[in-house]
C-alpha positions as CSV (number, residue, x, y, z in Angstrom):
1,X,138.3,127.8,93.7
2,X,141.5,129.7,92.7
3,X,143.0,130.2,96.1
4,X,142.1,133.9,96.2
5,X,140.1,135.6,98.9
6,X,137.2,136.0,96.5
7,X,137.5,132.4,95.2
8,X,139.1,130.2,97.9
9,X,140.1,126.6,97.4
10,X,137.2,124.5,98.7
11,X,137.8,121.6,101.2
12,X,135.0,119.1,101.7
13,X,136.7,115.9,103.0
14,X,139.7,114.6,104.9
15,X,141.8,113.9,101.8
16,X,141.5,117.5,100.7
17,X,142.2,118.8,104.2
18,X,145.3,116.6,104.4
19,X,146.6,117.8,101.1
20,X,146.3,121.4,102.3
21,X,148.1,120.5,105.5
22,X,150.9,118.7,103.8
23,X,151.4,121.1,100.8
24,X,153.8,123.2,102.9
25,X,154.7,126.9,103.0
26,X,155.6,127.4,99.3
27,X,152.3,126.2,98.1
28,X,150.0,127.6,100.8
29,X,151.6,131.0,101.3
30,X,149.1,133.7,100.6
31,X,146.4,131.2,99.5
32,X,142.8,131.1,100.8
33,X,141.0,127.9,101.8
34,X,137.4,127.3,102.9
35,X,136.0,124.2,104.5
36,X,132.5,123.4,103.1
37,X,131.5,120.3,105.2
38,X,132.1,118.8,108.6
39,X,135.1,116.5,108.2
40,X,135.5,113.1,109.9
41,X,139.1,111.9,110.0
42,X,138.3,108.8,112.0
43,X,135.1,106.9,112.9
44,X,134.3,108.8,116.1
45,X,130.9,107.0,116.2
46,X,132.8,104.2,117.9
47,X,133.5,105.2,121.5
48,X,136.8,103.2,121.4
49,X,138.1,104.6,118.1
50,X,141.3,105.8,119.6
51,X,142.3,102.3,120.7
52,X,141.6,100.7,117.3
53,X,144.5,101.8,115.2
54,X,143.1,105.2,114.2
55,X,144.3,106.9,111.1
56,X,147.1,109.2,112.2
57,X,147.2,112.8,111.2
58,X,150.3,114.7,109.9
59,X,150.9,118.2,108.6
60,X,153.5,120.6,107.4
61,X,153.9,124.3,107.8
62,X,150.8,126.3,106.8
63,X,151.2,129.8,105.5
64,X,147.7,130.7,104.1
65,X,144.3,131.6,105.3
66,X,141.9,128.9,106.5
67,X,138.2,129.6,106.9
68,X,136.3,126.7,108.6
69,X,133.0,128.5,107.7
70,X,131.5,127.2,111.0
71,X,132.3,123.6,110.3
72,X,133.9,121.0,112.6
73,X,136.8,118.6,112.2
74,X,136.2,115.3,114.1
75,X,138.6,112.5,114.9
76,X,142.0,114.2,114.4
77,X,144.6,111.9,116.0
78,X,148.4,112.6,116.2
79,X,150.8,111.0,118.6
80,X,154.5,111.6,118.2
81,X,157.5,110.5,120.4
82,X,159.9,112.8,118.4
83,X,161.8,115.4,120.4
84,X,163.3,117.6,117.6
85,X,162.1,119.3,114.5
86,X,158.6,119.4,113.0
87,X,157.9,115.8,114.1
88,X,157.9,116.9,117.7
89,X,154.8,119.0,117.2
90,X,151.3,117.6,117.6
91,X,148.4,119.7,116.3
92,X,146.1,120.0,113.3
93,X,148.7,122.3,111.8
94,X,152.2,122.1,113.2
95,X,153.4,125.7,112.6
96,X,153.3,128.8,110.4
97,X,156.9,129.0,109.5
98,X,156.7,131.0,106.3
99,X,160.3,132.2,105.9
100,X,159.1,135.9,105.7
101,X,159.8,138.3,108.5
102,X,158.5,141.3,106.5
103,X,154.8,141.2,107.3
104,X,154.3,144.1,109.7
105,X,150.8,145.3,109.0
106,X,148.3,142.7,107.8
107,X,148.1,139.2,109.2
108,X,150.0,136.9,106.9
109,X,148.4,133.7,108.3
110,X,144.9,133.2,109.7
111,X,142.6,130.5,110.9
112,X,138.9,131.3,111.6
113,X,135.5,129.8,112.1
114,X,136.8,126.3,112.9
115,X,135.8,123.7,115.5
116,X,137.7,120.6,116.7
117,X,135.8,117.8,118.3
118,X,136.6,114.3,119.6
119,X,140.3,114.5,118.8
120,X,143.6,113.6,120.4
121,X,147.0,115.3,120.2
122,X,150.1,114.1,122.0
123,X,153.8,115.1,121.6
124,X,156.6,117.1,123.1
125,X,154.7,120.2,122.0
126,X,150.9,119.9,121.6
127,X,147.8,122.0,120.7
128,X,144.5,121.2,119.1
129,X,144.7,123.6,116.2
130,X,148.2,125.0,115.9
131,X,151.6,124.0,117.2
132,X,153.6,127.2,116.9
133,X,152.7,130.4,115.1
134,X,155.3,131.6,112.6
135,X,158.2,129.4,113.6
136,X,161.4,131.6,113.5
137,X,159.7,134.5,111.7
138,X,157.7,137.5,112.9
139,X,154.9,137.4,110.4
140,X,151.5,138.0,111.9
141,X,149.1,135.3,112.9
142,X,145.3,135.7,113.6
143,X,142.9,133.1,115.0
144,X,139.2,134.0,115.5
145,X,136.0,132.2,116.2
146,X,137.7,128.8,116.8
147,X,137.3,126.3,119.5
148,X,138.1,122.7,120.7
149,X,135.4,120.9,122.5
150,X,135.1,118.9,125.7
151,X,136.1,115.6,124.1
152,X,139.4,116.9,122.7
153,X,142.5,115.9,124.6
154,X,145.9,117.6,124.3
155,X,149.0,116.2,126.0
156,X,152.4,117.8,125.7
157,X,155.5,116.7,127.6
158,X,157.1,120.1,127.4
159,X,154.8,122.8,126.1
160,X,151.1,122.5,125.5
161,X,148.0,124.7,125.1
162,X,144.4,124.0,124.4
163,X,144.4,125.6,120.9
164,X,148.0,126.6,120.4
165,X,151.0,124.8,121.9
166,X,153.3,127.8,122.3
167,X,153.2,131.4,121.2
168,X,156.9,132.2,121.6
169,X,156.3,136.0,121.9
170,X,155.2,136.3,118.3
171,X,152.8,138.8,116.7
172,X,149.5,137.0,117.5
173,X,145.9,138.1,117.6
174,X,143.3,135.7,119.1
175,X,139.6,136.7,119.2
176,X,136.6,134.8,120.4
177,X,138.3,131.4,120.7
178,X,138.0,128.8,123.5
179,X,139.1,125.4,124.7
180,X,137.0,123.2,127.0
181,X,138.9,119.9,126.5
182,X,141.5,118.1,128.6
183,X,145.0,119.6,128.8
184,X,147.8,117.7,130.5
185,X,151.5,117.1,130.4
186,X,154.5,115.7,132.3
187,X,156.5,118.9,132.7
188,X,155.6,122.2,134.5
189,X,156.8,124.3,131.6
190,X,154.3,126.1,129.3
191,X,150.8,124.9,129.9
192,X,148.1,127.2,128.8
193,X,144.5,127.3,127.5
């Protein structure tokens, strides 16, 4: 693919997904991505996979458009003890800080048609799919047809949400999304589905 809406970059495995997640705002801004296969980031066939040194997940800011195309990501695992900066966020994608406050009409970042199963996220701020929409900017964010299943656990010590850790009063549209996993945390601030 060419990263356009008509010809998105295609993602078929964990390495390609991780590259997208780590490329950062400059590379991903305005680009389109499509997942073409279910992706296994750890061996979730083993019931005890989380206790056997699982491969840890990491990501940077994402500023593009991700279409899961109905596919599922299994075995995402991120635990962080950090309390400041991007490292304090635990999610598939930590934020959508794109450095552009000018988007007032069309969504500038979107995630759609994506499922998360058998995954674990723990940090000061935690959510299964996204940590924080648009960081300090006011660009629009849209999430539609996304879910995290019953075997997904999200644990945030300050703010946590099933799919998104915190919305921070941003320009957000969420359609047809749900969370049926386990949501927990140590503080009373900011828990939501």
